[in-house]
C-alpha angles and dihedrals in degrees: 000000000000126000106277126217112256136219114277119222123222123275119251125260128207110280094027117152113236124188121221115208136179109224100165133007131020117283123230107234095218093052091047090053091050092050092049089053090056091052091049088051087060089056092254124137108225118204115197115218115237098253102039094113096041124119123204113252095227104022113048092191091071128079095230128304123337090240094053094047091050092047092050091053094046096045092047091050094047094049104105090208093061118088099183141017116216124189117232097213144328126234111124136319110071091106090055094057105030094090091049091065117097097233092183088061090047090053092047092053090061134228122328135162115274121189133186145097141201110040088008086075087091089061094044087057091048093051090049099046102031101032106022091230129146112230138187122253094208147129123303125235098245098033116122093229093056092050095049108035120072094194091054089051093047093049091057094041092051092047092051098046108021107019094165087067094063104048096126115058133191139102124235087257092067117110138156120276090176122012130240145072128264141177124214147116118289121244139148139064129175105024096211089057092049090053090047090056092063112112096014118127098255100032119143106255095226146330091246112154093004136119101237121212114203133182139135145177133227096008115130116226094260090054091049086051091051093048094049091044090054091052090048096046092048091055091238091129095048109126097005109160099215144336130230116194124206131182128331099196117182091003094119129262108349092228089062093047091045091054090055093047092050092046095049100037107034091074090064089076094221134114114281124189120193130206093012089161113256135111128034098349128118089263117034120186119210108247122189118230121211099031132115113252145155121246109203107188094184092054089036093227140124112212121191119222089217135015115277093245133030 
């Protein structure tokens, strides 16, 4: 089975209501306020879910209880007046709440825009496998990079409102790690979360036929090696069409990380682009997941067959 193309949600219009939810770690109130101001500047109406500013009583790395985080996501999605659900931040915790969401209710509510990255990779995978919905690997409302970097902001804004204007993706930093050109459906995100999905009840069986996006933060080179080796040994990477690499912030000297990436991925015999410009870097492009695209390693670009949103 190859990675299938997924259903695209509708683009946003001025005045659209967008829900902000905390699926993972606790959210700094000042950064949330600054992110909401940016959304309002785009003529959106952000609605903050009830438990966004919660902190778990026993585990300070969680934004409230698993049940409350799951309920916030589900209720926001099932609100017919909400056009998009945006994550406030990553951290850790999405895996703890993903199975508490009523995915049948999510499917019944119909397609909407979903945005996040990092720990939110677990939810991107759930929307892909359990709902069949294309999502956006993009900046989060209370993330420092979104608040500080105009290009990160503009990439998301253009994708939300004028997706046909951002069909070809890639920063000037992008370059080939392995040459070639490939067509497939985009998937992926934070590589440690993809590895952590293996063996779970609703895990994607493989990345076969897909264009795999990989990035991470805070993983030393030997841990990146371990994660990629696990994906290789499990067969999850068998038949992948191409690989696009994003940022490796706080993973040690990039030369060391790059050596691991080349060692573990070159043997796949497929095009690989490095530093495409998504993830935890200073500038993070919004990249749709679940859409057919062409990865051109020699040009160091990812070009979508269709706009991210209809």
